[in-house]
N, C-alpha and C positions, 0 to 999 in steps of 0.2 A: 750771670756773667762775672767772671773774676776780673778784678782791676788791680794792677800793680803800678804804683807811682804814676797814676793818671792814665794808664793805658789799659785797654781791655785786652783779653787774650788774643782776639783777632788782630788788633792793632800791633801788638807785640810780634806776632807771627809775621805780619806784613813787613814791619820794620826790619826784622831779622832776615827775611827772605830777600828784601831789596838790598840790604847790607852785604849779602852773599853774592849779589849780582845774578840771582835766579829769577826767571819769569814764573808766573803762576803755573804755566804749562810744565816747565822744567821741574819745579817742586812737586807738582802733581804726579809726574812720571816717576820720580824717585820714591814717593810714598804710596804709590798705587792708588791715587785719587784723581778724579778729573779736574781740569782747570777750573771748571764751574764750581766744584765743591771747594777748592782752595779759595776762590773769590768769595763764596758764601761764608767760609770760616773767617776770612779777613774782615768781612763786613759785619761779623757777629750775627749772621743769619742762621748759622749752625752752631749749636752749643756743643763744644768738644770737651769742656772741663770734666765731664763725667765719662768720657771715653778714653780710658787709659791707653788702649792700643793706638788710637789715632794720635794722641799727644806724644806717646813714646816714639812713633815713627817720625813725626815732624821734628821732635827734639833731636833724634839721632842724626837725621839728615842735616839739619841746620847747624848743629854743633860740630859735626865732622867736617862740614864745608868750611866753617869758620876756622877750625884748627888747621885744615889743609891749606887754607889761604895764608895762614901765619907760619906755615912750615913747622908746626908743632908735632904733627903725627908722623 
């Protein structure tokens, strides 16, 4: 489990998701994962550090949502 500045990967994803105003269900729909899998990722019950595809999909959705909210894109 990777940790950045006191946060696990799951905690960081949860913080970013909530900051984007997305529910677990909404994020799951956008990355083609179930709400339950998003929950498990956020609680660090699913290790995604080694899944480049899953990390990439989550990053693209979260970053694009943040940029859209800031009217950057």
